[in-house]
Backbone of each chain as nested JSON, in Angstrom:
{
  "chains": [
    {"id": "A", "residues": [
      {"number": 1, "name": "MET", "atoms": {"N": [0.254, 4.781, -16.204], "CA": [0.547, 3.231, -15.912], "C": [1.825, 2.89, -16.121]}},
      {"number": 2, "name": "LYS", "atoms": {"N": [2.034, 2.019, -15.391], "CA": [3.284, 1.349, -15.298], "C": [3.348, -0.278, -15.286]}},
      {"number": 3, "name": "ILE", "atoms": {"N": [4.409, -0.675, -16.118], "CA": [4.485, -2.073, -16.176], "C": [5.273, -2.565, -15.135]}},
      {"number": 4, "name": "MET", "atoms": {"N": [4.71, -3.738, -14.417], "CA": [5.236, -4.308, -13.279], "C": [5.147, -5.676, -13.238]}},
      {"number": 5, "name": "ARG", "atoms": {"N": [6.144, -6.537, -12.605], "CA": [6.027, -8.073, -12.656], "C": [5.409, -8.332, -11.085]}},
      {"number": 6, "name": "VAL", "atoms": {"N": [4.702, -9.254, -11.247], "CA": [4.055, -9.887, -10.019], "C": [5.028, -10.885, -9.398]}},
      {"number": 7, "name": "ARG", "atoms": {"N": [5.433, -10.708, -8.224], "CA": [6.402, -11.461, -7.421], "C": [5.455, -12.571, -6.577]}},
      {"number": 8, "name": "THR", "atoms": {"N": [4.744, -12.148, -5.744], "CA": [4.364, -13.082, -4.666], "C": [2.971, -12.57, -4.302]}},
      {"number": 9, "name": "THR", "atoms": {"N": [2.072, -13.438, -3.694], "CA": [0.844, -12.907, -3.155], "C": [1.099, -12.387, -1.622]}},
      {"number": 10, "name": "LEU", "atoms": {"N": [0.341, -11.508, -1.22], "CA": [0.717, -10.793, -0.015], "C": [-0.556, -11.092, 1.022]}},
      {"number": 11, "name": "VAL", "atoms": {"N": [-0.026, -11.661, 2.131], "CA": [-0.929, -12.146, 3.194], "C": [-1.288, -10.851, 4.107]}},
      {"number": 12, "name": "SER", "atoms": {"N": [-2.344, -10.286, 4.578], "CA": [-2.51, -9.392, 5.375], "C": [-3.803, -9.78, 6.322]}},
      {"number": 13, "name": "THR", "atoms": {"N": [-3.682, -10.425, 7.281], "CA": [-4.948, -10.98, 7.973], "C": [-5.652, -9.567, 8.614]}},
      {"number": 14, "name": "ASN", "atoms": {"N": [-4.625, -8.979, 9.473], "CA": [-5.138, -7.751, 10.219], "C": [-5.024, -6.383, 9.272]}},
      {"number": 15, "name": "ARG", "atoms": {"N": [-6.19, -6.17, 8.62], "CA": [-6.247, -4.813, 7.617], "C": [-7.665, -4.174, 7.98]}},
      {"number": 16, "name": "ILE", "atoms": {"N": [-7.611, -2.883, 7.181], "CA": [-8.732, -2.163, 7.615], "C": [-10.021, -2.769, 6.977]}},
      {"number": 17, "name": "ASP", "atoms": {"N": [-11.246, -2.527, 7.655], "CA": [-12.497, -3.001, 6.837], "C": [-12.703, -2.398, 5.359]}},
      {"number": 18, "name": "ALA", "atoms": {"N": [-12.234, -1.294, 5.137], "CA": [-12.58, -0.595, 4.011], "C": [-11.845, -1.568, 2.863]}},
      {"number": 19, "name": "MET", "atoms": {"N": [-10.691, -2.29, 2.878], "CA": [-10.01, -3.014, 1.927], "C": [-10.746, -4.254, 1.572]}},
      {"number": 20, "name": "GLY", "atoms": {"N": [-11.648, -4.638, 2.623], "CA": [-12.381, -5.931, 1.885], "C": [-11.457, -7.0, 1.894]}},
      {"number": 21, "name": "HIS", "atoms": {"N": [-11.873, -7.917, 1.183], "CA": [-10.907, -9.379, 0.945], "C": [-10.244, -9.378, -0.223]}},
      {"number": 22, "name": "ARG", "atoms": {"N": [-10.002, -8.106, -0.923], "CA": [-9.587, -8.26, -2.163], "C": [-8.088, -8.669, -2.154]}},
      {"number": 23, "name": "PRO", "atoms": {"N": [-7.599, -9.405, -3.274], "CA": [-6.326, -10.055, -3.171], "C": [-5.244, -8.994, -3.313]}},
      {"number": 24, "name": "LEU", "atoms": {"N": [-4.153, -9.15, -2.614], "CA": [-2.945, -8.101, -2.626], "C": [-1.901, -9.005, -3.302]}},
      {"number": 25, "name": "LEU", "atoms": {"N": [-1.224, -8.135, -3.966], "CA": [0.119, -8.843, -4.473], "C": [1.307, -8.005, -4.557]}},
      {"number": 26, "name": "VAL", "atoms": {"N": [2.471, -8.625, -4.311], "CA": [3.63, -7.836, -4.417], "C": [4.439, -7.692, -5.73]}},
      {"number": 27, "name": "VAL", "atoms": {"N": [4.506, -6.554, -6.233], "CA": [4.932, -6.319, -7.386], "C": [6.109, -5.46, -7.678]}},
      {"number": 28, "name": "GLN", "atoms": {"N": [6.899, -5.553, -8.595], "CA": [8.296, -4.899, -8.842], "C": [8.327, -4.295, -10.192]}},
      {"number": 29, "name": "GLU", "atoms": {"N": [8.701, -3.136, -10.209], "CA": [9.012, -2.436, -11.611], "C": [10.399, -2.903, -12.405]}},
      {"number": 30, "name": "THR", "atoms": {"N": [11.42, -3.217, -11.405], "CA": [12.583, -3.705, -11.906], "C": [13.16, -4.82, -11.077]}},
      {"number": 31, "name": "PRO", "atoms": {"N": [13.98, -5.912, -11.57], "CA": [14.208, -7.11, -10.775], "C": [14.86, -6.833, -9.371]}},
      {"number": 32, "name": "ASN", "atoms": {"N": [15.566, -5.926, -9.157], "CA": [16.172, -5.514, -7.913], "C": [15.533, -4.278, -7.08]}},
      {"number": 33, "name": "GLY", "atoms": {"N": [14.614, -3.742, -7.886], "CA": [13.953, -2.388, -7.346], "C": [13.232, -2.783, -6.042]}},
      {"number": 34, "name": "PRO", "atoms": {"N": [12.687, -1.601, -5.56], "CA": [11.858, -1.735, -4.37], "C": [10.419, -2.457, -4.676]}},
      {"number": 35, "name": "ARG", "atoms": {"N": [9.967, -3.109, -3.747], "CA": [8.712, -4.012, -3.968], "C": [7.372, -3.124, -3.385]}},
      {"number": 36, "name": "SER", "atoms": {"N": [6.709, -3.048, -4.442], "CA": [5.232, -2.43, -3.898], "C": [4.235, -3.352, -3.68]}},
      {"number": 37, "name": "VAL", "atoms": {"N": [3.029, -2.924, -3.264], "CA": [2.049, -3.811, -3.03], "C": [0.844, -3.096, -3.906]}},
      {"number": 38, "name": "ALA", "atoms": {"N": [0.117, -4.05, -4.551], "CA": [-1.082, -3.821, -5.513], "C": [-2.298, -4.545, -5.339]}},
      {"number": 39, "name": "VAL", "atoms": {"N": [-3.42, -3.872, -5.237], "CA": [-4.647, -4.527, -5.406], "C": [-4.809, -5.091, -6.803]}},
      {"number": 40, "name": "ASP", "atoms": {"N": [-5.119, -6.467, -6.689], "CA": [-5.369, -7.452, -7.976], "C": [-6.886, -7.226, -8.326]}},
      {"number": 41, "name": "ALA", "atoms": {"N": [-7.334, -6.412, -9.567], "CA": [-8.515, -6.417, -9.899], "C": [-8.657, -7.358, -10.936]}},
      {"number": 42, "name": "VAL", "atoms": {"N": [-7.81, -8.167, -11.667], "CA": [-7.994, -8.891, -12.575], "C": [-7.901, -10.46, -12.258]}},
      {"number": 43, "name": "GLY", "atoms": {"N": [-6.953, -10.739, -11.388], "CA": [-6.559, -12.077, -10.957], "C": [-5.399, -12.741, -11.849]}},
      {"number": 44, "name": "CYS", "atoms": {"N": [-4.288, -12.316, -11.353], "CA": [-3.2, -12.814, -11.836], "C": [-2.322, -13.513, -10.91]}},
      {"number": 45, "name": "ILE", "atoms": {"N": [-1.122, -14.38, -11.505], "CA": [-0.573, -15.063, -10.776], "C": [0.984, -14.628, -10.611]}},
      {"number": 46, "name": "PRO", "atoms": {"N": [1.927, -15.151, -9.834], "CA": [3.315, -14.703, -9.663], "C": [3.86, -14.882, -10.942]}},
      {"number": 47, "name": "GLY", "atoms": {"N": [4.755, -14.025, -11.484], "CA": [5.327, -14.211, -12.745], "C": [4.923, -13.329, -14.049]}},
      {"number": 48, "name": "ASP", "atoms": {"N": [3.568, -12.992, -13.697], "CA": [2.704, -12.206, -14.697], "C": [3.101, -10.804, -14.871]}},
      {"number": 49, "name": "TRP", "atoms": {"N": [3.588, -10.418, -16.053], "CA": [3.752, -8.979, -16.338], "C": [2.297, -8.304, -16.368]}},
      {"number": 50, "name": "VAL", "atoms": {"N": [2.301, -7.219, -15.762], "CA": [0.958, -6.43, -15.732], "C": [1.218, -4.904, -15.739]}},
      {"number": 51, "name": "ILE", "atoms": {"N": [-0.214, -4.438, -16.094], "CA": [-0.004, -2.897, -15.942], "C": [-0.869, -2.258, -14.669]}},
      {"number": 52, "name": "CYS", "atoms": {"N": [-0.091, -1.487, -14.001], "CA": [-0.794, -0.927, -12.899], "C": [-1.162, 0.576, -12.869]}},
      {"number": 53, "name": "VAL", "atoms": {"N": [-2.188, 1.036, -12.449], "CA": [-2.589, 2.404, -12.453], "C": [-2.315, 3.026, -10.857]}},
      {"number": 54, "name": "GLY", "atoms": {"N": [-1.994, 4.228, -10.684], "CA": [-1.953, 4.702, -9.524], "C": [-2.995, 5.99, -9.454]}},
      {"number": 55, "name": "SER", "atoms": {"N": [-2.949, 6.714, -8.17], "CA": [-3.704, 7.858, -7.735], "C": [-4.994, 7.406, -7.832]}},
      {"number": 56, "name": "SER", "atoms": {"N": [-6.082, 8.342, -8.353], "CA": [-7.438, 8.236, -8.059], "C": [-8.005, 7.15, -9.065]}},
      {"number": 57, "name": "ALA", "atoms": {"N": [-7.197, 6.816, -10.2], "CA": [-7.59, 5.809, -11.178], "C": [-7.239, 4.322, -10.429]}},
      {"number": 58, "name": "ALA", "atoms": {"N": [-6.619, 4.126, -9.424], "CA": [-6.19, 2.993, -8.667], "C": [-7.564, 2.718, -7.894]}},
      {"number": 59, "name": "ARG", "atoms": {"N": [-8.212, 3.802, -7.481], "CA": [-9.367, 3.639, -6.454], "C": [-10.592, 3.174, -7.289]}},
      {"number": 60, "name": "ASP", "atoms": {"N": [-10.772, 3.858, -8.439], "CA": [-11.837, 3.467, -9.288], "C": [-11.696, 1.956, -9.947]}},
      {"number": 61, "name": "ALA", "atoms": {"N": [-10.464, 1.574, -10.095], "CA": [-10.039, 0.299, -10.88], "C": [-10.234, -0.732, -9.757]}},
      {"number": 62, "name": "ALA", "atoms": {"N": [-10.29, -0.31, -8.465], "CA": [-10.1, -1.464, -7.439], "C": [-11.628, -1.633, -7.163]}},
      {"number": 63, "name": "GLY", "atoms": {"N": [-12.551, -0.971, -7.964], "CA": [-14.028, -1.357, -7.575], "C": [-14.977, -0.198, -6.894]}},
      {"number": 64, "name": "ALA", "atoms": {"N": [-14.331, 0.729, -6.481], "CA": [-15.173, 1.726, -5.694], "C": [-14.502, 3.042, -5.776]}},
      {"number": 65, "name": "LYS", "atoms": {"N": [-15.113, 4.159, -5.725], "CA": [-14.494, 5.49, -5.591], "C": [-13.715, 5.667, -4.344]}},
      {"number": 66, "name": "ASP", "atoms": {"N": [-14.332, 5.01, -3.382], "CA": [-13.868, 5.27, -1.998], "C": [-12.938, 4.117, -1.568]}},
      {"number": 67, "name": "TYR", "atoms": {"N": [-12.518, 3.218, -2.516], "CA": [-11.437, 2.005, -2.079], "C": [-10.042, 2.657, -1.674]}},
      {"number": 68, "name": "PRO", "atoms": {"N": [-9.388, 2.427, -0.575], "CA": [-8.34, 2.929, -0.337], "C": [-7.056, 2.366, -0.946]}},
      {"number": 69, "name": "SER", "atoms": {"N": [-6.863, 2.549, -2.168], "CA": [-5.896, 1.876, -2.944], "C": [-5.238, 3.054, -3.52]}},
      {"number": 70, "name": "ASP", "atoms": {"N": [-3.729, 3.033, -3.742], "CA": [-3.035, 3.949, -4.714], "C": [-2.115, 3.241, -5.699]}},
      {"number": 71, "name": "LEU", "atoms": {"N": [-2.564, 1.901, -5.787], "CA": [-1.869, 1.229, -6.952], "C": [-2.814, -0.153, -7.188]}},
      {"number": 72, "name": "THR", "atoms": {"N": [-3.334, -0.288, -8.31], "CA": [-4.349, -1.185, -8.742], "C": [-3.673, -1.891, -9.994]}},
      {"number": 73, "name": "ILE", "atoms": {"N": [-3.703, -3.201, -9.941], "CA": [-3.241, -4.087, -11.344], "C": [-4.639, -3.942, -12.158]}},
      {"number": 74, "name": "VAL", "atoms": {"N": [-4.41, -3.259, -13.405], "CA": [-5.727, -3.412, -14.321], "C": [-5.773, -4.397, -15.482]}},
      {"number": 75, "name": "GLY", "atoms": {"N": [-4.428, -4.973, -15.774], "CA": [-4.4, -5.876, -17.036], "C": [-3.076, -6.572, -16.947]}},
      {"number": 76, "name": "ILE", "atoms": {"N": [-3.372, -7.852, -17.447], "CA": [-2.235, -8.823, -17.693], "C": [-1.727, -8.372, -19.201]}},
      {"number": 77, "name": "ILE", "atoms": {"N": [-0.414, -8.341, -19.328], "CA": [0.246, -8.077, -20.727], "C": [0.436, -9.711, -21.127]}},
      {"number": 78, "name": "ASP", "atoms": {"N": [-0.285, -9.677, -22.446], "CA": [0.065, -11.162, -22.908], "C": [1.478, -11.579, -23.306]}},
      {"number": 79, "name": "HIS", "atoms": {"N": [2.165, -10.645, -24.223], "CA": [3.579, -11.029, -24.347], "C": [4.53, -9.68, -23.97]}},
      {"number": 80, "name": "TRP", "atoms": {"N": [5.437, -10.083, -23.131], "CA": [6.255, -8.894, -22.815], "C": [7.734, -9.251, -22.764]}},
      {"number": 81, "name": "ASN", "atoms": {"N": [8.679, -8.412, -23.667], "CA": [10.078, -8.862, -23.462], "C": [10.539, -7.685, -22.651]}},
      {"number": 82, "name": "PRO", "atoms": {"N": [11.02, -7.839, -21.422], "CA": [11.588, -6.81, -20.641], "C": [13.144, -6.339, -21.382]}},
      {"number": 83, "name": "GLU", "atoms": {"N": [13.786, -7.211, -22.065], "CA": [15.126, -6.54, -22.521], "C": [14.926, -5.826, -23.765]}},
      {"number": 84, "name": "ALA", "atoms": {"N": [13.643, -5.851, -24.562], "CA": [13.519, -5.008, -25.66], "C": [13.246, -3.649, -25.586]}},
      {"number": 85, "name": "SER", "atoms": {"N": [12.938, -3.34, -24.036], "CA": [12.579, -2.039, -24.002], "C": [13.606, -1.241, -23.399]}}
    ]},
    {"id": "B", "residues": [
      {"number": 1, "name": "MET", "atoms": {"N": [0.722, 0.617, -3.479], "CA": [1.096, 0.541, -1.926], "C": [2.329, 0.354, -1.713]}},
      {"number": 2, "name": "GLU", "atoms": {"N": [3.227, 0.941, -0.591], "CA": [4.487, 0.884, -0.162], "C": [4.472, -0.131, 0.928]}},
      {"number": 3, "name": "VAL", "atoms": {"N": [5.712, -0.616, 1.267], "CA": [5.686, -1.62, 2.351], "C": [6.786, -1.106, 3.226]}},
      {"number": 4, "name": "TRP", "atoms": {"N": [6.374, -0.861, 4.632], "CA": [7.397, -0.319, 5.604], "C": [7.23, -1.056, 6.818]}},
      {"number": 5, "name": "ARG", "atoms": {"N": [8.261, -0.725, 7.58], "CA": [8.439, -1.27, 8.861], "C": [7.934, -0.075, 9.968]}},
      {"number": 6, "name": "VAL", "atoms": {"N": [7.222, -0.503, 10.884], "CA": [6.865, 0.656, 11.905], "C": [8.018, 0.72, 12.951]}},
      {"number": 7, "name": "VAL", "atoms": {"N": [8.629, 1.789, 13.11], "CA": [9.784, 2.028, 14.088], "C": [9.226, 2.158, 15.225]}},
      {"number": 8, "name": "ASP", "atoms": {"N": [8.227, 3.232, 15.548], "CA": [7.846, 3.735, 16.878], "C": [6.459, 4.455, 16.61]}},
      {"number": 9, "name": "GLU", "atoms": {"N": [5.815, 4.67, 17.748], "CA": [4.662, 5.443, 18.042], "C": [5.269, 6.852, 17.959]}},
      {"number": 10, "name": "LEU", "atoms": {"N": [4.212, 7.765, 17.644], "CA": [4.661, 9.177, 17.325], "C": [3.333, 9.94, 18.24]}},
      {"number": 11, "name": "VAL", "atoms": {"N": [4.185, 10.565, 19.388], "CA": [2.889, 11.338, 19.991], "C": [3.184, 13.037, 19.722]}},
      {"number": 12, "name": "CYS", "atoms": {"N": [1.949, 13.462, 19.269], "CA": [2.062, 14.591, 18.943], "C": [0.618, 15.251, 19.407]}},
      {"number": 13, "name": "THR", "atoms": {"N": [0.882, 15.984, 20.47], "CA": [-0.48, 16.575, 21.237], "C": [-0.773, 17.869, 20.56]}},
      {"number": 14, "name": "ARG", "atoms": {"N": [-0.016, 18.546, 20.096], "CA": [-0.445, 19.878, 19.576], "C": [-0.714, 19.704, 18.2]}},
      {"number": 15, "name": "ARG", "atoms": {"N": [-1.735, 19.734, 17.475], "CA": [-1.935, 19.406, 16.014], "C": [-2.889, 20.234, 15.464]}},
      {"number": 16, "name": "VAL", "atoms": {"N": [-3.314, 20.411, 14.549], "CA": [-4.411, 21.117, 13.781], "C": [-5.716, 20.228, 13.962]}},
      {"number": 17, "name": "PRO", "atoms": {"N": [-6.82, 20.701, 14.14], "CA": [-8.052, 20.114, 14.169], "C": [-8.455, 18.991, 13.244]}},
      {"number": 18, "name": "GLU", "atoms": {"N": [-7.942, 19.315, 11.952], "CA": [-8.089, 18.413, 10.934], "C": [-7.67, 16.995, 10.992]}},
      {"number": 19, "name": "MET", "atoms": {"N": [-6.479, 16.997, 12.035], "CA": [-5.885, 15.7, 12.183], "C": [-6.865, 14.791, 13.135]}},
      {"number": 20, "name": "GLY", "atoms": {"N": [-7.752, 15.523, 13.786], "CA": [-8.318, 14.665, 14.805], "C": [-7.584, 14.184, 15.672]}},
      {"number": 21, "name": "SER", "atoms": {"N": [-7.878, 12.851, 16.359], "CA": [-7.114, 12.262, 17.374], "C": [-6.522, 10.694, 16.632]}},
      {"number": 22, "name": "ALA", "atoms": {"N": [-6.08, 11.001, 15.494], "CA": [-5.563, 9.815, 14.752], "C": [-4.334, 9.507, 15.122]}},
      {"number": 23, "name": "SER", "atoms": {"N": [-4.014, 8.144, 15.545], "CA": [-2.699, 7.692, 15.993], "C": [-1.764, 7.771, 14.824]}},
      {"number": 24, "name": "LEU", "atoms": {"N": [-0.341, 8.128, 15.291], "CA": [0.453, 8.333, 14.264], "C": [1.669, 7.127, 14.615]}},
      {"number": 25, "name": "ARG", "atoms": {"N": [2.367, 6.738, 13.376], "CA": [3.379, 5.98, 13.585], "C": [4.566, 6.383, 12.678]}},
      {"number": 26, "name": "ILE", "atoms": {"N": [5.771, 6.268, 13.155], "CA": [6.892, 6.58, 12.475], "C": [7.29, 5.265, 11.592]}},
      {"number": 27, "name": "LEU", "atoms": {"N": [7.407, 5.286, 10.39], "CA": [7.635, 4.216, 9.402], "C": [9.136, 4.431, 8.683]}},
      {"number": 28, "name": "LYS", "atoms": {"N": [9.684, 3.125, 8.441], "CA": [10.934, 3.312, 7.659], "C": [10.644, 2.412, 6.551]}},
      {"number": 29, "name": "GLY", "atoms": {"N": [10.815, 2.968, 5.274], "CA": [10.877, 2.224, 3.949], "C": [11.899, 1.374, 3.675]}},
      {"number": 30, "name": "GLN", "atoms": {"N": [12.012, 0.726, 2.346], "CA": [12.707, -0.453, 2.171], "C": [14.143, 0.348, 1.635]}},
      {"number": 31, "name": "LYS", "atoms": {"N": [14.053, 1.552, 1.388], "CA": [15.346, 2.218, 0.962], "C": [15.973, 3.027, 2.441]}},
      {"number": 32, "name": "GLY", "atoms": {"N": [15.295, 2.783, 3.58], "CA": [15.67, 3.73, 4.843], "C": [15.071, 4.967, 5.128]}},
      {"number": 33, "name": "ASP", "atoms": {"N": [14.21, 5.218, 4.082], "CA": [13.627, 6.541, 4.146], "C": [12.395, 6.517, 5.279]}},
      {"number": 34, "name": "ILE", "atoms": {"N": [12.457, 7.748, 6.098], "CA": [11.321, 7.66, 7.358], "C": [10.321, 8.656, 6.643]}},
      {"number": 35, "name": "SER", "atoms": {"N": [9.173, 8.232, 7.228], "CA": [7.747, 8.921, 7.074], "C": [6.784, 8.632, 8.128]}},
      {"number": 36, "name": "VAL", "atoms": {"N": [5.726, 9.558, 8.15], "CA": [4.924, 9.459, 9.349], "C": [3.676, 9.183, 8.54]}},
      {"number": 37, "name": "ALA", "atoms": {"N": [2.828, 8.147, 9.239], "CA": [1.574, 7.815, 8.744], "C": [0.484, 7.639, 9.916]}},
      {"number": 38, "name": "THR", "atoms": {"N": [-0.631, 8.036, 9.425], "CA": [-1.728, 7.777, 10.446], "C": [-2.095, 6.217, 10.334]}},
      {"number": 39, "name": "ASP", "atoms": {"N": [-2.561, 5.694, 11.61], "CA": [-2.743, 4.358, 11.794], "C": [-4.124, 4.049, 11.989]}},
      {"number": 40, "name": "PRO", "atoms": {"N": [-4.947, 3.511, 11.482], "CA": [-6.25, 3.191, 11.77], "C": [-6.347, 1.56, 12.094]}},
      {"number": 41, "name": "VAL", "atoms": {"N": [-5.251, 0.835, 11.977], "CA": [-5.176, -0.34, 12.324], "C": [-4.633, -0.808, 13.97]}},
      {"number": 42, "name": "GLY", "atoms": {"N": [-3.626, -0.042, 14.327], "CA": [-3.155, -0.468, 15.632], "C": [-1.934, -1.335, 15.495]}},
      {"number": 43, "name": "ALA", "atoms": {"N": [-0.989, -0.905, 14.469], "CA": [0.173, -1.665, 14.247], "C": [1.169, -1.374, 15.322]}},
      {"number": 44, "name": "PRO", "atoms": {"N": [1.965, -2.318, 15.824], "CA": [2.759, -2.284, 16.878], "C": [4.49, -2.02, 16.302]}},
      {"number": 45, "name": "PRO", "atoms": {"N": [5.221, -1.334, 17.047], "CA": [6.513, -1.269, 16.566], "C": [7.227, -2.632, 15.995]}},
      {"number": 46, "name": "GLY", "atoms": {"N": [7.744, -2.686, 14.93], "CA": [8.659, -3.837, 14.594], "C": [7.853, -4.374, 13.374]}},
      {"number": 47, "name": "LYS", "atoms": {"N": [6.584, -4.24, 13.357], "CA": [5.743, -4.946, 12.169], "C": [5.994, -4.286, 10.993]}},
      {"number": 48, "name": "TRP", "atoms": {"N": [5.622, -5.093, 9.854], "CA": [5.785, -4.725, 8.572], "C": [4.334, -4.534, 7.899]}},
      {"number": 49, "name": "VAL", "atoms": {"N": [4.175, -3.252, 7.352], "CA": [2.789, -2.792, 7.085], "C": [2.765, -2.288, 5.522]}},
      {"number": 50, "name": "PHE", "atoms": {"N": [1.531, -2.308, 5.049], "CA": [1.548, -1.665, 3.86], "C": [0.568, -0.311, 3.948]}},
      {"number": 51, "name": "THR", "atoms": {"N": [0.61, 0.571, 3.177], "CA": [0.242, 2.088, 3.392], "C": [-0.477, 2.353, 2.081]}},
      {"number": 52, "name": "ALA", "atoms": {"N": [-1.454, 3.397, 2.075], "CA": [-1.948, 4.091, 0.747], "C": [-1.526, 5.376, 0.928]}},
      {"number": 53, "name": "ALA", "atoms": {"N": [-1.108, 5.872, -0.142], "CA": [-0.617, 7.295, -0.113], "C": [-1.651, 8.293, -0.998]}},
      {"number": 54, "name": "GLY", "atoms": {"N": [-1.527, 9.405, -0.942], "CA": [-2.373, 10.495, -1.462], "C": [-3.982, 10.299, -0.84]}},
      {"number": 55, "name": "THR", "atoms": {"N": [-4.762, 10.758, -1.943], "CA": [-6.293, 10.847, -1.197], "C": [-6.574, 9.476, -0.771]}},
      {"number": 56, "name": "ALA", "atoms": {"N": [-5.952, 8.29, -1.227], "CA": [-6.519, 7.142, -0.791], "C": [-6.304, 6.921, 0.581]}},
      {"number": 57, "name": "ALA", "atoms": {"N": [-5.251, 7.528, 1.232], "CA": [-4.93, 7.515, 2.689], "C": [-6.181, 8.016, 3.453]}},
      {"number": 58, "name": "ARG", "atoms": {"N": [-6.949, 9.06, 2.99], "CA": [-8.079, 9.477, 3.496], "C": [-9.418, 8.604, 3.61]}},
      {"number": 59, "name": "MET", "atoms": {"N": [-9.286, 7.797, 2.512], "CA": [-10.325, 6.585, 2.314], "C": [-10.195, 5.641, 3.475]}},
      {"number": 60, "name": "ALA", "atoms": {"N": [-8.776, 5.596, 3.756], "CA": [-8.492, 4.328, 4.659], "C": [-8.626, 4.75, 6.005]}},
      {"number": 61, "name": "MET", "atoms": {"N": [-8.825, 6.048, 6.351], "CA": [-9.328, 6.354, 7.781], "C": [-10.649, 6.233, 7.887]}},
      {"number": 62, "name": "PRO", "atoms": {"N": [-11.055, 5.615, 9.171], "CA": [-12.673, 5.691, 9.607], "C": [-13.534, 6.819, 9.366]}},
      {"number": 63, "name": "ASP", "atoms": {"N": [-12.673, 7.975, 9.552], "CA": [-13.129, 9.557, 9.345], "C": [-12.424, 9.961, 8.112]}},
      {"number": 64, "name": "ARG", "atoms": {"N": [-13.241, 10.132, 7.219], "CA": [-12.505, 10.577, 5.734], "C": [-12.211, 11.988, 5.834]}},
      {"number": 65, "name": "THR", "atoms": {"N": [-12.406, 12.802, 6.695], "CA": [-12.203, 14.257, 6.959], "C": [-10.725, 14.403, 7.389]}},
      {"number": 66, "name": "VAL", "atoms": {"N": [-10.109, 13.455, 7.978], "CA": [-8.846, 13.482, 8.64], "C": [-7.741, 13.855, 7.42]}},
      {"number": 67, "name": "ALA", "atoms": {"N": [-7.051, 14.972, 7.983], "CA": [-5.826, 15.465, 7.038], "C": [-4.745, 14.615, 7.101]}},
      {"number": 68, "name": "THR", "atoms": {"N": [-4.676, 13.572, 6.031], "CA": [-3.352, 12.777, 6.092], "C": [-3.134, 12.512, 4.815]}},
      {"number": 69, "name": "ASP", "atoms": {"N": [-1.885, 11.904, 4.241], "CA": [-1.56, 11.738, 2.908], "C": [-0.711, 10.129, 2.998]}},
      {"number": 70, "name": "LEU", "atoms": {"N": [-0.805, 9.677, 4.041], "CA": [-0.23, 8.357, 4.212], "C": [-0.931, 7.463, 5.345]}},
      {"number": 71, "name": "ALA", "atoms": {"N": [-1.608, 6.528, 5.134], "CA": [-2.219, 5.76, 6.121], "C": [-1.892, 4.392, 5.936]}},
      {"number": 72, "name": "ILE", "atoms": {"N": [-1.843, 3.678, 7.17], "CA": [-1.435, 2.284, 7.163], "C": [-2.797, 1.429, 6.75]}},
      {"number": 73, "name": "CYS", "atoms": {"N": [-2.809, 0.673, 5.8], "CA": [-3.899, -0.183, 5.564], "C": [-3.986, -1.622, 6.354]}},
      {"number": 74, "name": "GLY", "atoms": {"N": [-2.889, -2.179, 6.54], "CA": [-2.866, -3.639, 7.09], "C": [-1.548, -4.049, 7.61]}},
      {"number": 75, "name": "ILE", "atoms": {"N": [-1.436, -4.864, 8.308], "CA": [-0.212, -5.639, 8.918], "C": [0.168, -6.697, 7.86]}},
      {"number": 76, "name": "ILE", "atoms": {"N": [1.287, -6.878, 7.451], "CA": [1.672, -8.123, 6.583], "C": [2.07, -9.26, 7.44]}},
      {"number": 77, "name": "ASP", "atoms": {"N": [1.55, -10.23, 7.132], "CA": [1.665, -11.516, 8.187], "C": [3.118, -12.0, 7.822]}},
      {"number": 78, "name": "GLY", "atoms": {"N": [3.548, -12.11, 6.69], "CA": [5.07, -12.556, 6.463], "C": [5.802, -11.812, 5.587]}},
      {"number": 79, "name": "TRP", "atoms": {"N": [6.769, -11.218, 5.824], "CA": [7.573, -10.631, 4.913], "C": [9.198, -10.642, 5.148]}},
      {"number": 80, "name": "GLU", "atoms": {"N": [9.823, -10.925, 4.116], "CA": [11.216, -11.336, 4.211], "C": [11.833, -10.015, 3.424]}},
      {"number": 81, "name": "GLU", "atoms": {"N": [12.908, -9.521, 4.33], "CA": [13.643, -8.324, 3.889], "C": [14.785, -8.908, 2.884]}},
      {"number": 82, "name": "GLU", "atoms": {"N": [14.879, -8.096, 1.684], "CA": [15.864, -8.366, 0.724], "C": [17.116, -7.447, 1.225]}},
      {"number": 83, "name": "ALA", "atoms": {"N": [18.164, -8.376, 0.849], "CA": [19.597, -7.757, 1.118], "C": [19.906, -6.538, 0.116]}}
    ]}
  ]
}
């Protein structure tokens, strides 16, 4: 699992049916690092520090074994100090 | 899921039967890296898209037996490139 920070929501009107209407968020591991897209299974807002799972756990966490996700947010971290780590 | 820009379509007539007739796109990543993805959406060149990698890519295809490890899941409505 990775600790990431939610940047913004991602709007994608034209998406495959298998993805349904699950909310998508832009997440970032480091402030200037590459931005990834994650499926939001908990309901978080921009600025939240979250934990994300990858690979087949991402598909399970998104709600179904056949959901096409490779990165899913599974939890919001209550307190996180990025400088301390 | 990663964010990419569609560079071009990719024509590949001679391919393994496992790939079926899936359309292919050349994608450029945020660091300038180039990859090829199967496209169940129909994304035109120039659009920003997000993809599923690994086994999830097969789940994204209408036919799950298609041999792919990177598939486009959707076209992003608004995306600002960072310097």
